[in-house]
PyMOL commands that place a pseudoatom at each C-alpha (Angstrom):
pseudoatom trace, name=CA, resn=GLY, resi=1, chain=A, elem=C, hetatm=0, pos=[0.742, 0.192, 32.856]
pseudoatom trace, name=CA, resn=ILE, resi=2, chain=A, elem=C, hetatm=0, pos=[3.523, 2.530, 31.551]
pseudoatom trace, name=CA, resn=LEU, resi=3, chain=A, elem=C, hetatm=0, pos=[0.844, 5.293, 31.117]
pseudoatom trace, name=CA, resn=ALA, resi=4, chain=A, elem=C, hetatm=0, pos=[0.053, 5.317, 34.865]
pseudoatom trace, name=CA, resn=LEU, resi=5, chain=A, elem=C, hetatm=0, pos=[3.647, 5.611, 36.035]
pseudoatom trace, name=CA, resn=PRO, resi=6, chain=A, elem=C, hetatm=0, pos=[4.095, 9.425, 35.889]
pseudoatom trace, name=CA, resn=VAL, resi=7, chain=A, elem=C, hetatm=0, pos=[0.814, 9.892, 37.810]
pseudoatom trace, name=CA, resn=GLU, resi=8, chain=A, elem=C, hetatm=0, pos=[1.637, 7.243, 40.236]
pseudoatom trace, name=CA, resn=LYS, resi=9, chain=A, elem=C, hetatm=0, pos=[5.236, 8.133, 40.911]
pseudoatom trace, name=CA, resn=GLY, resi=10, chain=A, elem=C, hetatm=0, pos=[4.630, 11.918, 40.654]
pseudoatom trace, name=CA, resn=PRO, resi=11, chain=A, elem=C, hetatm=0, pos=[4.461, 12.606, 44.447]
pseudoatom trace, name=CA, resn=ALA, resi=12, chain=A, elem=C, hetatm=0, pos=[8.091, 10.938, 44.776]
pseudoatom trace, name=CA, resn=GLY, resi=13, chain=A, elem=C, hetatm=0, pos=[9.637, 13.605, 42.636]
pseudoatom trace, name=CA, resn=PHE, resi=14, chain=A, elem=C, hetatm=0, pos=[10.917, 13.793, 39.156]
pseudoatom trace, name=CA, resn=ALA, resi=15, chain=A, elem=C, hetatm=0, pos=[14.133, 11.654, 39.563]
pseudoatom trace, name=CA, resn=PRO, resi=16, chain=A, elem=C, hetatm=0, pos=[12.533, 8.630, 40.987]
pseudoatom trace, name=CA, resn=SER, resi=17, chain=A, elem=C, hetatm=0, pos=[9.781, 8.898, 38.401]
pseudoatom trace, name=CA, resn=ALA, resi=18, chain=A, elem=C, hetatm=0, pos=[12.262, 9.254, 35.534]
pseudoatom trace, name=CA, resn=LEU, resi=19, chain=A, elem=C, hetatm=0, pos=[14.322, 6.365, 36.887]
pseudoatom trace, name=CA, resn=SER, resi=20, chain=A, elem=C, hetatm=0, pos=[11.280, 3.986, 37.017]
pseudoatom trace, name=CA, resn=ILE, resi=21, chain=A, elem=C, hetatm=0, pos=[10.097, 4.810, 33.532]
pseudoatom trace, name=CA, resn=ILE, resi=22, chain=A, elem=C, hetatm=0, pos=[13.766, 4.342, 32.226]
pseudoatom trace, name=CA, resn=CYS, resi=23, chain=A, elem=C, hetatm=0, pos=[14.048, 1.006, 34.040]
pseudoatom trace, name=CA, resn=CYS, resi=24, chain=A, elem=C, hetatm=0, pos=[10.683, -0.107, 32.488]
pseudoatom trace, name=CA, resn=TRP, resi=25, chain=A, elem=C, hetatm=0, pos=[11.725, 1.122, 29.024]
pseudoatom trace, name=CA, resn=VAL, resi=26, chain=A, elem=C, hetatm=0, pos=[15.043, -0.824, 29.246]
pseudoatom trace, name=CA, resn=PHE, resi=27, chain=A, elem=C, hetatm=0, pos=[13.182, -3.945, 30.422]
pseudoatom trace, name=CA, resn=MET, resi=28, chain=A, elem=C, hetatm=0, pos=[10.807, -3.692, 27.484]
pseudoatom trace, name=CA, resn=ALA, resi=29, chain=A, elem=C, hetatm=0, pos=[13.483, -3.055, 24.949]
pseudoatom trace, name=CA, resn=ALA, resi=30, chain=A, elem=C, hetatm=0, pos=[15.554, -5.964, 26.221]
pseudoatom trace, name=CA, resn=ALA, resi=31, chain=A, elem=C, hetatm=0, pos=[12.635, -8.372, 26.163]
pseudoatom trace, name=CA, resn=GLY, resi=32, chain=A, elem=C, hetatm=0, pos=[11.777, -7.078, 22.527]
pseudoatom trace, name=CA, resn=LEU, resi=33, chain=A, elem=C, hetatm=0, pos=[15.347, -7.545, 21.365]
pseudoatom trace, name=CA, resn=LEU, resi=34, chain=A, elem=C, hetatm=0, pos=[15.586, -11.100, 22.940]
pseudoatom trace, name=CA, resn=LEU, resi=35, chain=A, elem=C, hetatm=0, pos=[12.322, -12.142, 21.290]
pseudoatom trace, name=CA, resn=ALA, resi=36, chain=A, elem=C, hetatm=0, pos=[13.654, -10.794, 17.969]
pseudoatom trace, name=CA, resn=GLU, resi=37, chain=A, elem=C, hetatm=0, pos=[16.751, -12.672, 18.333]
pseudoatom trace, name=CA, resn=VAL, resi=38, chain=A, elem=C, hetatm=0, pos=[15.095, -15.934, 19.040]
pseudoatom trace, name=CA, resn=ALA, resi=39, chain=A, elem=C, hetatm=0, pos=[12.591, -15.295, 16.126]
pseudoatom trace, name=CA, resn=LEU, resi=40, chain=A, elem=C, hetatm=0, pos=[15.423, -14.771, 13.613]
pseudoatom trace, name=CA, resn=ALA, resi=41, chain=A, elem=C, hetatm=0, pos=[17.385, -17.860, 15.008]
pseudoatom trace, name=CA, resn=THR, resi=42, chain=A, elem=C, hetatm=0, pos=[14.276, -19.917, 14.651]
pseudoatom trace, name=CA, resn=ALA, resi=43, chain=A, elem=C, hetatm=0, pos=[13.403, -18.691, 11.160]
pseudoatom trace, name=CA, resn=ARG, resi=44, chain=A, elem=C, hetatm=0, pos=[17.028, -19.429, 10.068]
pseudoatom trace, name=CA, resn=GLN, resi=45, chain=A, elem=C, hetatm=0, pos=[16.720, -22.906, 11.717]
pseudoatom trace, name=CA, resn=THR, resi=46, chain=A, elem=C, hetatm=0, pos=[13.515, -23.767, 10.171]
pseudoatom trace, name=CA, resn=GLY, resi=47, chain=A, elem=C, hetatm=0, pos=[14.072, -22.212, 6.832]
pseudoatom trace, name=CA, resn=ARG, resi=48, chain=A, elem=C, hetatm=0, pos=[10.711, -20.311, 6.975]
pseudoatom trace, name=CA, resn=GLN, resi=49, chain=A, elem=C, hetatm=0, pos=[10.378, -16.446, 6.786]
pseudoatom trace, name=CA, resn=THR, resi=50, chain=A, elem=C, hetatm=0, pos=[7.822, -16.184, 9.560]
pseudoatom trace, name=CA, resn=VAL, resi=51, chain=A, elem=C, hetatm=0, pos=[7.673, -18.113, 12.848]
pseudoatom trace, name=CA, resn=SER, resi=52, chain=A, elem=C, hetatm=0, pos=[5.078, -18.135, 15.666]
pseudoatom trace, name=CA, resn=ILE, resi=53, chain=A, elem=C, hetatm=0, pos=[5.715, -17.888, 19.310]
pseudoatom trace, name=CA, resn=GLU, resi=54, chain=A, elem=C, hetatm=0, pos=[4.682, -21.517, 19.673]
pseudoatom trace, name=CA, resn=THR, resi=55, chain=A, elem=C, hetatm=0, pos=[7.354, -22.651, 17.148]
pseudoatom trace, name=CA, resn=MET, resi=56, chain=A, elem=C, hetatm=0, pos=[9.960, -20.693, 19.034]
pseudoatom trace, name=CA, resn=ALA, resi=57, chain=A, elem=C, hetatm=0, pos=[8.899, -22.112, 22.155]
pseudoatom trace, name=CA, resn=SER, resi=58, chain=A, elem=C, hetatm=0, pos=[9.002, -25.689, 20.843]
pseudoatom trace, name=CA, resn=LEU, resi=59, chain=A, elem=C, hetatm=0, pos=[12.617, -25.260, 19.516]
pseudoatom trace, name=CA, resn=THR, resi=60, chain=A, elem=C, hetatm=0, pos=[13.983, -23.462, 22.527]
pseudoatom trace, name=CA, resn=LEU, resi=61, chain=A, elem=C, hetatm=0, pos=[12.127, -24.659, 25.534]
pseudoatom trace, name=CA, resn=GLY, resi=62, chain=A, elem=C, hetatm=0, pos=[11.250, -28.334, 24.244]
pseudoatom trace, name=CA, resn=ARG, resi=63, chain=A, elem=C, hetatm=0, pos=[8.171, -30.431, 24.578]
pseudoatom trace, name=CA, resn=TRP, resi=64, chain=A, elem=C, hetatm=0, pos=[6.778, -28.872, 27.841]
pseudoatom trace, name=CA, resn=GLY, resi=65, chain=A, elem=C, hetatm=0, pos=[7.763, -25.314, 26.952]
pseudoatom trace, name=CA, resn=THR, resi=66, chain=A, elem=C, hetatm=0, pos=[5.280, -25.063, 24.116]
pseudoatom trace, name=CA, resn=PRO, resi=67, chain=A, elem=C, hetatm=0, pos=[2.009, -25.570, 26.268]
pseudoatom trace, name=CA, resn=ILE, resi=68, chain=A, elem=C, hetatm=0, pos=[3.413, -23.555, 29.140]
pseudoatom trace, name=CA, resn=THR, resi=69, chain=A, elem=C, hetatm=0, pos=[4.165, -20.756, 26.677]
pseudoatom trace, name=CA, resn=SER, resi=70, chain=A, elem=C, hetatm=0, pos=[0.820, -20.900, 25.158]
pseudoatom trace, name=CA, resn=ILE, resi=71, chain=A, elem=C, hetatm=0, pos=[-0.987, -20.818, 28.381]
pseudoatom trace, name=CA, resn=CYS, resi=72, chain=A, elem=C, hetatm=0, pos=[1.008, -17.834, 29.706]
pseudoatom trace, name=CA, resn=TYR, resi=73, chain=A, elem=C, hetatm=0, pos=[0.280, -15.999, 26.205]
pseudoatom trace, name=CA, resn=LEU, resi=74, chain=A, elem=C, hetatm=0, pos=[-3.431, -16.745, 26.730]
pseudoatom trace, name=CA, resn=LEU, resi=75, chain=A, elem=C, hetatm=0, pos=[-3.531, -15.635, 30.139]
pseudoatom trace, name=CA, resn=LEU, resi=76, chain=A, elem=C, hetatm=0, pos=[-1.577, -12.481, 29.341]
pseudoatom trace, name=CA, resn=HIS, resi=77, chain=A, elem=C, hetatm=0, pos=[-3.955, -11.502, 26.545]
pseudoatom trace, name=CA, resn=TYR, resi=78, chain=A, elem=C, hetatm=0, pos=[-6.969, -12.450, 28.651]
pseudoatom trace, name=CA, resn=ALA, resi=79, chain=A, elem=C, hetatm=0, pos=[-5.867, -10.155, 31.494]
pseudoatom trace, name=CA, resn=LEU, resi=80, chain=A, elem=C, hetatm=0, pos=[-5.210, -7.346, 28.863]
pseudoatom trace, name=CA, resn=LEU, resi=81, chain=A, elem=C, hetatm=0, pos=[-8.672, -7.846, 27.578]
pseudoatom trace, name=CA, resn=VAL, resi=82, chain=A, elem=C, hetatm=0, pos=[-10.285, -7.595, 31.062]
pseudoatom trace, name=CA, resn=ALA, resi=83, chain=A, elem=C, hetatm=0, pos=[-8.220, -4.592, 31.937]
pseudoatom trace, name=CA, resn=TYR, resi=84, chain=A, elem=C, hetatm=0, pos=[-9.531, -2.837, 28.708]
pseudoatom trace, name=CA, resn=PHE, resi=85, chain=A, elem=C, hetatm=0, pos=[-13.077, -3.777, 29.520]
pseudoatom trace, name=CA, resn=VAL, resi=86, chain=A, elem=C, hetatm=0, pos=[-12.765, -2.455, 33.042]
pseudoatom trace, name=CA, resn=LYS, resi=87, chain=A, elem=C, hetatm=0, pos=[-11.340, 0.954, 31.894]
pseudoatom trace, name=CA, resn=THR, resi=88, chain=A, elem=C, hetatm=0, pos=[-13.957, 1.202, 29.258]
pseudoatom trace, name=CA, resn=GLY, resi=89, chain=A, elem=C, hetatm=0, pos=[-16.707, 0.781, 31.878]
pseudoatom trace, name=CA, resn=ILE, resi=90, chain=A, elem=C, hetatm=0, pos=[-15.033, 3.535, 33.960]
pseudoatom trace, name=CA, resn=VAL, resi=91, chain=A, elem=C, hetatm=0, pos=[-14.650, 5.864, 30.804]
pseudoatom trace, name=CA, resn=VAL, resi=92, chain=A, elem=C, hetatm=0, pos=[-18.411, 5.281, 30.080]
pseudoatom trace, name=CA, resn=GLU, resi=93, chain=A, elem=C, hetatm=0, pos=[-19.383, 5.924, 33.663]
pseudoatom trace, name=CA, resn=THR, resi=94, chain=A, elem=C, hetatm=0, pos=[-17.315, 9.083, 33.791]
pseudoatom trace, name=CA, resn=MET, resi=95, chain=A, elem=C, hetatm=0, pos=[-18.717, 10.396, 30.424]
pseudoatom trace, name=CA, resn=SER, resi=96, chain=A, elem=C, hetatm=0, pos=[-22.298, 9.764, 31.486]
pseudoatom trace, name=CA, resn=GLU, resi=97, chain=A, elem=C, hetatm=0, pos=[-21.717, 11.709, 34.724]
pseudoatom trace, name=CA, resn=GLY, resi=98, chain=A, elem=C, hetatm=0, pos=[-22.782, 8.528, 36.638]
pseudoatom trace, name=CA, resn=GLY, resi=99, chain=A, elem=C, hetatm=0, pos=[-25.884, 7.939, 34.542]
pseudoatom trace, name=CA, resn=VAL, resi=100, chain=A, elem=C, hetatm=0, pos=[-24.612, 4.513, 33.519]
pseudoatom trace, name=CA, resn=ALA, resi=101, chain=A, elem=C, hetatm=0, pos=[-22.641, 2.297, 36.079]
pseudoatom trace, name=CA, resn=ALA, resi=102, chain=A, elem=C, hetatm=0, pos=[-19.327, 1.206, 35.375]
pseudoatom trace, name=CA, resn=SER, resi=103, chain=A, elem=C, hetatm=0, pos=[-20.456, -2.493, 35.407]
pseudoatom trace, name=CA, resn=VAL, resi=104, chain=A, elem=C, hetatm=0, pos=[-22.936, -1.809, 32.741]
pseudoatom trace, name=CA, resn=GLY, resi=105, chain=A, elem=C, hetatm=0, pos=[-20.589, 0.113, 30.534]
pseudoatom trace, name=CA, resn=THR, resi=106, chain=A, elem=C, hetatm=0, pos=[-18.284, -2.841, 30.295]
pseudoatom trace, name=CA, resn=ILE, resi=107, chain=A, elem=C, hetatm=0, pos=[-21.033, -4.913, 28.860]
pseudoatom trace, name=CA, resn=GLY, resi=108, chain=A, elem=C, hetatm=0, pos=[-21.736, -2.840, 26.043]
for i in range(1, 108): cmd.bond("trace and resi %d" % i, "trace and resi %d" % (i + 1))
show_as sticks, trace
zoom trace
């Protein structure tokens, strides 16, 4: 993720590292602003104060956009959950100085 960019891009030098981080920031800021714009337009259209991702997808992408968006959202969060579990296992293994295998650390 974004936290690993300075470490991974460090050997390339300061300028490429800074440029890649700035590009990531611009992309994330633009994505957030676009999501906020769709959320406000959907709230105004439906007359509700709060709207869900599913509601936004159904109004903007149509009938087939809703299940595709829901599946993508679930896969994204599943991937994040797996990444957190794997990193937890690595941290547990490191803290136990190899006494607990990384695969055991992810189970709990």
